[in-house]
N, C-alpha and C positions, 0 to 999 in steps of 0.2 A: 612607953617610950617609942617614939617614931623617928625614922630616919628620913630626912628630906633629900631629894636629889640635889638641891643646892649645896647642902652640907657635904655630900659625897663629891660633887664637882670641885668644891673648894679644897677638899682634902687631896684629891688627885692633882689639882693644879699646884698645891703646895709641894707635893712630891716632885713634880717636874721642875718647879722653880728651884727647889733645893738642889736637885741633880744638876741643873744648868749652872748653878753657882760653883759647882765642883769642877766643871770643865774649864780648862785653861784656854782663853781666847787666842786664836791665831796659831794653835798647834794642831797637828794631825793626830788621829787616834794612835798611830804608830809612835809618834813622839811622846804622847802621854804615857803609853805603855812602857816605853823605854825609860822615862823618868821614874815611873813607879818601880820598874825592875832595878834600876840603879839605887833607888832609895831603900829597897829591901835587901840590897847586897847581892843581887843575882847577876849584876854586870860588874866585872872587874874594873878597877880604876883606869888601867891602860886602855881598855875597850871604850870606856866612857869618854876619855880624852880624845880618842880617835873619832867617835861620833860627833863630839863638839867641833873638832877640826873640819869635818866634812859636811856639817849641817849648820850653816850660818844662822838660820832661824832659831834652831834649838840653842845654839851658843848664845845668841842675843837674849833669848828668854832666860837662860840659866844665869847670865851675868846680871840681868836687871830685876829679877824676881826675888824679893827678900823672903818669900814663904818657904823656900826649901832649906 
C-alpha cells in the first residue's frame, strides 16, 4: 500500500473544508464562543438576554438562524 501526496492533500483539504462549514459566517470568535457557552448551559438566561440586547449582530443572528 502506498500513500500519495495527492491523497494526503485531499484529506487535509477535507478537514479544513469541514471545519469551515462549522464556523458561522459574520460572527466573531467571541460571539461563537458565547453561543457555545449558552448552548451548554454556562451562560444564565438573564446574561444571555443582556448580550443579545447589547450586541445587534448576535441578536440578528440568533433571531434568524434556525439551527440553534
